[in-house]
C-alpha positions, -999 to +999 in steps of 0.1 A: -251-330-027-288-337-029-311-361-048-337-338-062-360-367-070-363-374-033-380-341-026-418-341-022-432-306-029-468-318-031-474-322+007-472-285+012-487-271-019-456-271-040-432-261-012-409-278+012-398-266+046-361-255+049-343-256+082-311-235+079-283-243+103-249-228+110-225-255+097-198-246+123-218-241+155-249-261+148-271-231+157-305-231+139-305-198+120-340-197+105-368-218+090-381-209+055-397-224+025-385-233-010-401-243-042-384-264-069-369-233-085-355-220-052-338-253-046-324-254-081-310-219-078-294-228-045-276-257-061-266-236-091-252-206-071-240-223-039-260-197-019-293-201-002-325-191-021-360-193-006-396-188-017-423-168+001-459-162-010-454-124-008-419-121-023-417-151-046-382-164-053-356-146-032-319-148-027-309-145+010-287-115+014-292-101-021-299-066-006-285-068+029-253-087+021-262-113+047-258-143+024-256-179+033-230-201+016-241-237+013-220-264+029-245-292+025-281-300+018-300-330+030-337-340+030-355-358+057-370-393+054-403-380+040-386-357+015-407-326+026-381-310+048-347-298+037-317-293+061-293-267+048-260-264+066-245-230+057-217-205+065-236-172+073-222-139+062-240-119+089-273-121+107-301-144+095-330-126+111-345-094+099-342-081+135-304-081+132-300-113+153-278-140+140-306-165+146-344-161+144-345-182+176-320-163+197-324-127+207-297-101+203-292-101+241-278-136+239-241-138+246-234-163+218-255-141+194-237-109+204-203-125+198-214-139+165-226-104+154-194-089+166-173-115+147-194-109+116-187-071+119-150-077+123-150-100+093-166-073+072-140-048+083-113-073+074-127-080+040-129-042+032-094-036+045-081-064+022-099-049-008-085-014+000-050-028+003-052-044-031-065-012-046-038+008-029-063+028-008-050+017+025-021+042+028-041+070+012-068+067+038-043+074+066-036+108+051-073+115+045-094+139+066-103+126+100-139+116+091-126+095+062-098+077+081-101+040+089-120+031+121-104+015+152-111-021+141-095-015+107-065+001+124-061-030+146-064-053+116-038-033+096-013-028+124+001-060+140+020-043+168-009-022+178-034-051+180-010-072+200-001-043+223-039-037+230-045-074+235-018-074+262-031-042+278-067-055+280-056-088+296-036-069+322-065-046+330-088-077+334-063-092+358-061-060+378-099-057+380-102-093+392-075-089+417-093-058+431-126-077+432-142-050+411-170-069+393-184-041+371-149-032+359-140-068+354-171-074+333-162-044+311-126-057+307-138-091+297-159-075+269-129-055+258-106-085+259-131-106+238-133-079+212-095-075+209-091-113+209-115-117+180-098-090+160-064-107+166-078-141+157-093-127+125-060-111+115-043-145+121-068-161+097-093-175+122-128-167+134-152-173+162-165-204+145-130-220+149-132-213+187-167-227+189-156-259+172-128-263+197-152-256+226-177-281+212-150-308+211-140-301+246-176-302+258-181-337+243-169-365+266-143-388+249-153-424+243-126-434+268-143-413+295-177-427+290-189-455+313-190-489+297-222-508+301-219-541+318-229-573+300-258-593+313-247-617+340-216-597+348-208-598+385-210-565+405-181-556+426 
């Protein structure tokens, strides 16, 4: 994955800069620093480790759960900057934003945060199902019963019914020209669509990859440069 001998820690007092990027979307999540030990721990565990002068060696997500699984590591031509492509398990920023460079008011960031929350509910529901706790929770006191997202994830008919209802409500709002209601219905539809997609084994990252492909012009659609001396029509 990475040639450790190519890294130059001396330029920055024993540290290298680490640019961490979402492997699926290309979004830059954060910029940190790493010493030799942090890089080695990253390679050993498959999850990002960093170094700070106040905290020393630290494992991203060790306390918050917002880990970063490594997809690839590559250094720049000078060997003093490391590009880490990762799969984030939640926000990268201490503010709760998915990226240190995008605020929580960003549409893309809000969707990423929502998708991460849904993923967490799905993971918990899967563990509870294996432990036999799923059916027991339904009989538990109201405050201990599964939340709405978990209910949707566990009940195929319910989530498909709600998905259809939200789509119909959006159509009605648009037909009436009711912008505030249509905006709310889009938010509801996006939420239910992400839950349904997660239950089917997909995620927001899969959708972003499809959109990225569609946004990139195909080679056939790009204009072909004329050779020198070619006659203009």
